N, C-alpha and C positions, 0 to 999 in steps of 0.2 A: 577220413571216411569219404567215400564217393557219394555224391548227391544222387539219390534215387530219383528215377523219372517215372511218371504215371503212364501206363499203357492206355492211350485213348480215353474212353469213358469208364474204364474198369476201376476196381479198387486195388489193382495190382501195381506195386511200385518196385521197379527193378533197376539194377545197375545197367546203364546203356550198353555195356559190353556183356553179352550173355555167352553161353557155351553150347554150341551145337554138338550133341552127344552121339552122332552116328558111328564114331569110332570106339564107343564104349559098347563092347559086345556085338558090334555090327558085323558079325562073321560072314553074312551074305553080301556085304559091301566091300570089305577089305580082307586081304589074306593075312594070316599069321598074327592076329590080334591077341595080345596077352590081357586076360580079364583083370588081373591084379593091377596092371598098368592103367587099364580103363577106370577102375575104381579110384586109383590115385589121382587121375585127372579130375574126377568129380570132387574129391576131397580138396585138392589144390584150388579149384575154382571157389568152393565155398569158404575155404580158409582165407582167401584173398578178396572176399567181398563180391565175387561174381555169384549172384543168387538166382539168375534166370537160366534154367536148364531146359534144353529143347531135345526131346526124344520122340519115339514113335513105336507103335507095335511092330512095324516092318523092319526096324533095325535089329537084326538078329536072325530071324524074327523073335520077338519077345525078350531077347536076352538083355538089350540095353535097359529096358524098363526094370527088369529083375535086378540088375547090378546097381542101378540108381536106388532102387528100393532097399538093397542091402546097405548101401552107404547111409541113407537116411536113418535106417534102424541103428546102425553103429553109432551115429552121431547123436541120436536121441533128441533132435531139435527140428521137428518138421517145419516150423515157421521160418527157419533161415532160408528155405528154398522156395522159389516160385517155379513150379513144375509145369511145363507144357508138354503134352503128348498128343498123338494123332492116331486116328483109326479110320478104316474104310476097306482095307485089304481083307479078302476072305479067300481061303483055300478050298476049292471044290475039286476033289481028286488031286491031280497034279497042276490044275489051273489056278492062277491067281486072278481074282476078279474084284471089282470095287462094289461095295454095297453101302448105300446111304439110307436104307430104310430105317424108320424109327426103331423097329424091334432090334435090328442088328446094331445100330449105334448105341442103344442102351446096354446091350450085351457087351459091346466093345469097351464101354466105360467101366462096367463092373469088372471085366477081366483086367483092365489096366490098373484099377484100384488094388486088386489082389497082388499083381506083380510089383507094384510100387510100394506095397505094404502101407497104404495110407487110406484115410477115409474121405479124402477130397483131392481133386485135381484142380490146380489153379487155372489152367487154360487147356481146353480140349478142342482140337481141330478135327474137322472132317478132312482127311488127308488128300483125297482125290474125289472128284465128282463121279457118280455113276451116270448111266444113261436113262434111268427110269424114274427115280424118285424126285418129285417136285422139291426144289431146294428149300422152300419155306417150311415144308413139312419136316424135312430132315433137321433143320435148325430148331423147329418147334419141339422136337423130341429132346434136344439138348437144353432148351429153355426149361422143360419140365425137370430135368436133372439139376439144373441150376437152382430152380425153386426149392428142390429137395436138399440143396447144399452139397451135392456130390461133385459138382464142378462150380468154379467161381466165374469163369468167363468162357465165351463161345468164339471159336475161330473156324475159318475155312481156309483151305490151302489149294493152290493150283486151279482155282475157279476162273472162268472167263468173266469179263465184266457183266455179261448178261446173267450168268449163274450167280454172281455176287449180288446183283440187284434183286434177283428172285429170292435169294437166301435172306436178304436184309429187308424183305417186304414189311416186316413188323418192327424193324429197327433193333433186332436182337444180336446182330453180328458185332463183336467187339474187336476182333483182330483178323487181319488178312495176311497170309504168308504167300509170297510169290517170288518168281525169279526177277531180280533186279541187280544190276551192277553197271559200272561205267561202260562196259562193252555191250550190254543188253538193256536198252533203256525204253523198251516198248511200254512198260508200265506207266511212263510219264504221259502217254496219250490220254488214257481214260481211267485206269485203275487208281493212280495216285490222286488225281483231282477228286474222284468219287470218295476215296477213303478220307481225304481232308474234309470234304463237305459234310460227311456223316460221322466225323470224329471216331473213325475206325483206325486203329494202329496198324501200320504196314510194316511187316517184318520181312526184309529181303533175304532170300537164300542164294547160294553161290555168290556171296558178296565179293570174293576175290577171283571170281571166274576160274575156279579150280586151280588156283595158284598163279595164273597168268598176271594178275594185278599185284602180285607180291614182288615182281621184278627179279625173279630168280631164273627165268628161262632165257635161252638164246636160240637163234634160228637153226642151229644144227641138231636140236633135240628131236627125238622121235618118241611118240607116245603110243603105247599098245594096250592101254587100259581104257576105262570109261571116257577119258579125255579125247581119245582118237575120234569119237563120234560127235563131239561137241562143235557147234558152228564156229566158235572163236579159234579153234585149232586147225581149221581146214587150210590146205595149201593156198598161199596167196593172201588169205585173210590173216593168218597167224603172223606173217611177217609185218603186215601193216599194223597189227595190234602191238607188236613189239616196239615199233617206232613210236607209237603213242605213249607206251609205258616209259620209254626213254625220255620223252618230254616231261612226264610226271616226275621222273628221277631228278631232273634239274630243280624242280620246286622242293622236292624232299631234301635234297642236299643243302639247299640254302637254309632250310629249317632244322637241319641235323636230325631228321627222322627217317624212318624206313618208308618205302613206297606203300607198303600194305597199310601202315598207320594213316598215311595221308588219304588213301582211298576210303578207308573205313570212317575216318573223321568227316570226310565230305558227305557220306550218306547221312550222317547225323545232322547235317544242315538242311536236309530235305524235309518238306512238310509231311507230316504224319509218320515219319520214321523216327521212333523214339528209342529203338534198341536194335542191335544187330547180334547175330549169333554165329560168329566164326567158330569153326571146329578146331580140333587139336588132336594130335596123336602122342605128343610128349608134354610133360608138365611144364617145361620151359616155354612151350608155345602158348599155353594157357596164360602164363604170366606176361609173355610178350604182347598178347592181344590187348592187355590192359593199358599198354603205353599209348594206345589210341587216345585215351582220355586226356593226355598231356598236350595233344596237338591243337593249337589255336589257329584257325584259318581266318585271314582277313577277307573282306568282301571281294577284293581284287583277286585273291587266290582262288576263292570259290568260283568266280566267273571264269578264270583262266582254265581251271580243271574242267569246267563245263564245256568250254570252247574246244579244248583238245579232243574231247570225246563226243562232240556234238554229232 
């Protein structure tokens, strides 16, 4: 049995390896997704002790939550899963806007509860900040829902340090989700020190930098999907990043592990990162992510990885 870890100051205990579920019903994010395969991914995760499932309204939209709800119903054991979901997107005609108003967030939580076929959500995040709502008011609405038992913990995602401080004015923020990986370490300047100081759990997204830190790419590859716009894939930068990944490969080879497992294990040595949520499109990838837990890093190795990507 994997030892469960506590998320910050919450009552949530999770396997440090979670499951990012954007390829479960995320038809607006990926082409040709098979929904039955998506449900199998969730079953495989839960069958193998991965209890932390990360979804959102916008994955699908709505479909990821619905499929996870079907799986929970089929299994008949709501308590085996710690469900994180997110809301803030609103469709106005053909436009997609962000809304953090208390009324909208309360409505978003009620809608997510229906799709997930449950009477509580373990962790609800404000997915993106809007430009209008004071962030402590937005979080205050979630605190009311927490007091009612509809959500167990409060999260914010994609907030700047200023927005996070405003959101946490009353100390109600439990979890922060933001971009952080070995190639994108801006969070170390202010966000990670703040989350550590306030006992807020930091959940990094893009932990493998869209596959770059998995060590499977070479300099002749051309990307024509969402990766083409990412900073780490730009000409000149991409080649330098591949060189760093090759240095990581040397350490991985001495430990007989994969580069991806090494990178993921390194994140778990960082202050306030208690869990990570790598995604998967195949059941074997779900199982493969779990191998991260077998990687033991020495102090020297932790420092060396830090140095390579400084």
